[in-house]
N, C-alpha and C positions, 0 to 999 in steps of 0.2 A: 523362423516359423517352422514348427514340426510338420512333417509330411501329412499326418492325419488331419491337421487343421486345414491344409491346402485342399485335401480331398473333401472334407466337409463343406468347405466353401464352394467347391465344384458341384457338390450335390445340391446345394441351395440354388445355384445358378441353373443346374440341370432341371430342377423342379419347375422353374419358370419356362425353360425351353419345352418341357413336356406339356405344360398347359397350353402354350402357343401352338404346339404341334397337334394337340387334340382338337382344337378348333379348326385348324386347317384340314385335319383328317375328316371332320364332319363335312366340310365343303367339297373336298376332293374325293375322299373314299366313299361317301354316301351320295352327295348331290352330283357328283361327277363333274364339278366345276374346278378348273385349275385357276384359282383366283390370285393373279399376280398383284392385285391391290390389297391383299389381305393385311399386310403389315401397316398399311396406311390407316386402318381403323385402330390398330394398336397405337400408332403415333398420335392420332386424334384424341384417343382416350387419355394418353399421357398429358397432352396439353390441357384437356378438360380438367384433369386432376390438379395440374399446376395452377390453373386460374381459380378453381374453386378453393384451393388451399390458401393461395396468396391473397386473393381479394376478399374472400368471405370466411376464411378460417375453417372450411369444411374438411373434416377428417377424410383422407383419400379412400379409406376402406368404406366409410359410409357413403362417400361420393359415388361408389360403384352402383349404388341403388338407383342412381340417375343415369350414369353413362352406359351401363350394361343394357338396360331396356331400350335406351335410345339407339345403341348399336344394333340390337336385335331388330328394331323396327326399320332402320336404314338398310340393313342387309336383306331383310324380307322384301322391301320395296325394290331394291336393286335386282333381286332375283325375278320378281314379277315383271318389272318393266324391261330389263335388259337381257336377262338370261332365258326367260321363258320362250320368247320368240326364237332364240338360237336353238334351244332344246327341241322345239317342235319341228323345226325344219331339218335338223341333223339326222342323217340316215344311219350313221354309225357313231360309236363312242369316240373313235379317233377324230371324226369330223367335229363333234361337239367340243372335244378338248382343244382342237386347233382354233376354232372360232372363239371360244371363251378366253383362250390365252391372248388373242389379239384384242378382244373387247376389254378385258381387265387390265391389259398393258396400257391402253389409252386411259382407262379410269385411274390408274396409278398416277399418271402425270397430272391429271386434272386435280386430284385430291392433294398431291404434293404441292403443286403450284398454288392452289388456294391457301394451303397452310403457310407457305412461304410468304405470300402476300399479307396474310392476316397476322402472322406471328414473327416474321423475319426469319432468316436462316441461322440466327445465333443459337448456341447451346443454352438450354434452360435447366435449372436445378433448384430444388427447394429442400430445406432442412427438415426432415421428418424422422424422428426417432434415430438420430445419428449417433447416439451414445453407445459405448461398448456394452456387450452383454456376455456374462460368463455362463457357459453351458458345458457340463461334463469336463471341466477343467480347461476349456479352450475359450478364446475370446472371439466373438463375432459382433458385427453391427446389428443392433436391435431391429432396424428396418429390414435388413435382409432376412432375418429369422422370421419376422412377421409375414413378409412376402411369401416365403417358402411355406409357412404354415397355412396361410390363406389359399395359396395355390393347391396345396395338398387337400384341403377341405373341398374346394371346387372340383378338383379332378376326381376325388372319391365320389362326390355326388353325381357327377356325369357317368362314372362307371356303374354305379348302382342303378341309375335310370336305364342305362343301356342293357344291363344284365337281368333286371328283375321287374321290368314293366312292359306292358303290351306295346307301348310307344317305342321302347328301346328294342324290343324284338323285331318290330316292323322296320326300324332303321337298320338293324343288322341284316335283315333279309334283303333290304334294298341295296345295301353295300355288296352283298354276295352276288345277287342276280336280280336286276331290276325287272326283267321280263317274268321270271318266276314269281317275284313278289307281287306283281300286278295280277298274275293268274290266280293268286290265292286271296285277292281282295284288298291289297294294299294300294292306297291312293298315292301313286308315285309322284305326281306333280305337287300335291300338297305337302307330302313328307319331304320332298327334295327342297322345297322352299323353306320349310321349318328347319331342316338340317343346315342349310346355308345360313339362315338367320342365327341359329344357335352357335354356329362357328364364328360368326362375327361378334356375337356377345362374348364368347370366350376370348377373342382377340382384345376386346375392350377391357375385360377383366385383367388380362395379362399386361396390357399397356399401363393400366393404373398401378399395378404392383411394380412393374419395371421402373416407373417414374419415381418411386419412393427411395430408390438407392442408386440410380444411374442418371447421368445427364442425357438429354435428348434434344433433337432438332427435327425439322420436317423431313430430313433425308434418312431417318433411321428405319423407316418402314421396310424398304427393300431388303435390308440386312436380315430382319426378322422373318420376312417372307421366305428368303432363301434358306435360312436355318430351319424353319418349319418344314420346308419341302425336303431338306436333307434328313431330318429326324423322321418324317413320315415314311419316306422310302426305306430308310434304315430299319425302322420297326415293322414295316409291312403296311401297305395301303389298307385302310379300314380297320386296323388292329390298334385299339386304344392302349392296351397293355404294352404293345410293342413301342408305341410312341413314348410311353413313360420310361421304359428301359433305355431306349435310344437317346431320349432327352437327358437322362441322368449320365449316360456314358459320354455324351458330347460335353456336358458341363464339367465333368471331372477331367476329361482330356484337355479341355481349354484351360482349366485352372492349373493343371500340372505344366502345360506348355508355357503359360504366362509367367509362372513362378520360376521354373528351372531353365527356360530357354529365352523366349522373347514374347511380350504381350502382342507384338505386331504380327505374330505368326499363328494366332488362334484361328483365324479364318482358314488358313492353309491346313491346319490340323483337322478342322471340320470336314473339309473336302477330301482329305486323305482318308479319314475314316469312312466317308461316303463311298469312295472308290473301292476300298477294301471290301466293304459289305456287298457292293454290287458284283464284285468278282467272285466272292466266296458264297454269298447267299443272294442271288439276283432278285428274289421275291421279298427280301428283308429278313431280319432276324427271326421274326415270328410269322412271316407270311406263308401262306399255303397256296397250292396250285388251284 
């Protein structure tokens, strides 16, 4: 396999990592919630896509019109019921982060346990657009190309909203300085809930796309949560373009490692990149003071 084909495969995977990280960035960078159960919504959406496709023949991409709004509503409810009391009593950001880490850590095991009981711990996979596709003289799986293209459309839409709408400006102000945003009329509680819910919706979209070309089980959530955290910190907390660049970098690094070294070392490569960025650029590749 030519090295350029390996790199292109890494870019496709990195595009999915970037989408996962953008949702986590909305929850952590804007709503200030370190959601360790983030990946469980990705896992749940993957199972939803699996069952809709195998039982009812629903196209996974069309199925997102059901799973994404459902994830939005579930995350909004979790923020209102579980996170709002913690945010109200927290005196500092550090206290809020510590308490939300503990709360979402418990939520992680609740969701994973429920999924294991409902779906068993076995790996699941369904055949969707598995045929090869020739692009620019190289061969890729059609489902991976479609997943990358869909992730690109969603990520572009999120970036446009953040850059060119009043809602997006308010979210960026909230990410920079919650106190300052409140002083100029931003409803911090309402926007934090919406940011958290939007992050969960992006996790569901990513989970659906991941399910089209990767096998999955109830335990995959924590892996994607950790990779999302790595990408967010590498790119800069609250910086969506940073998440995109870091996600692509991680995807290419993992693809090269898997092909030339050992596929079992991809997680080690992810954390090695993470440590290098922390040493060289503690605030992330695109982070600012």
